[in-house]
C-alpha positions in Angstrom: -87.5 8.9 -3.0 -90.5 8.6 -0.8 -89.4 5.2 0.4 -86.0 6.6 1.5 -87.7 9.4 3.4 -89.9 6.9 5.1 -87.0 4.6 6.0 -85.1 7.6 7.3 -88.0 8.7 9.5 -88.3 5.1 10.8 -84.6 5.0 11.6 -84.8 8.2 13.5 -87.8 7.0 15.5 -86.1 3.7 16.4 -83.0 5.6 17.4 -85.1 7.9 19.7 -86.8 4.8 21.2 -83.3 3.3 21.8 -82.2 6.6 23.4 -85.3 6.9 25.6 -85.1 3.3 26.8 -81.4 3.8 27.6 -82.4 6.8 29.7 -84.8 4.4 31.6 -82.4 1.4 31.9 -79.5 3.2 33.5 -81.3 4.9 36.4 -83.4 1.8 37.2 -80.4 -0.4 37.3 -78.4 2.1 39.4 -81.4 2.5 41.7 -81.6 -1.2 42.3 -77.9 -1.4 43.0 -77.8 1.6 45.4 -80.9 0.5 47.4 -79.8 -3.2 47.6 -82.7 -4.5 45.5 -85.5 -2.5 47.2 -87.7 -0.6 44.8 -87.9 3.1 45.3 -90.4 3.5 42.4 -93.6 2.9 44.4 -92.3 3.7 47.9 -94.5 5.2 50.5 -93.1 7.5 53.1 -93.3 10.9 54.7 -91.1 14.0 55.0 -89.9 14.7 58.6 -88.5 17.9 59.8 -85.5 17.7 62.1 -85.5 20.7 64.4 -81.9 21.8 64.7 -80.7 25.0 66.5 -79.4 26.7 63.4 -81.5 25.4 60.5 -84.4 23.1 59.8 -83.6 20.0 57.7 -86.2 17.9 56.0 -85.6 14.3 55.2 -87.7 11.5 53.6 -88.4 8.5 55.8 -89.5 5.3 54.1 -92.5 3.6 55.7 -93.0 0.9 53.1 -90.8 0.0 50.2 -92.4 -0.7 46.8 -92.8 -4.2 45.5 -89.5 -5.4 43.9 -91.5 -6.9 41.0 -92.5 -3.4 39.9 -88.9 -2.4 39.4 -87.9 -5.7 37.8 -90.8 -5.5 35.4 -89.9 -1.9 34.4 -86.3 -2.8 34.0 -87.2 -5.9 31.9 -89.6 -3.9 29.7 -87.0 -1.1 29.1 -84.3 -3.7 28.3 -86.5 -5.4 25.8 -87.4 -2.0 24.3 -83.7 -1.1 24.2 -82.7 -4.3 22.3 -85.6 -4.2 19.9 -85.1 -0.6 19.1 -81.4 -1.2 18.5 -82.2 -4.1 16.2 -84.8 -2.3 14.2 -82.7 0.9 13.9 -79.8 -1.2 12.6 -82.1 -3.0 10.1 -83.6 0.3 8.8 -80.2 1.9 8.6 -79.0 -1.1 6.6 -82.0 -0.9 4.2 -81.4 2.9 3.9 -77.7 2.5 3.0 -78.0 -0.6 0.8 -81.3 0.1 -0.9 -84.6 -1.6 -0.2 -85.5 -4.4 -2.5 -89.0 -5.5 -2.5 
């Protein structure tokens, strides 16, 4: 019984790791696509106020884009985490349903 509880807890943790890495992969890939490969993650810039007659609007102006390797590394690490978490979640779910021999 204790082994089944341990396997269930492991399966839940691996599923949460899969879910959290999925939450990272999707925005990073969309961000890379929307900004044409430029990395918004470590961008340096400043907020500028445009003085209009009716209202003031602020906008962010990019002075220097972040290094593309930073976004690629983050995307690669989250993809590997996604795949490994999915594989381990499947393995522990299989052991939980079939019974662990060992």
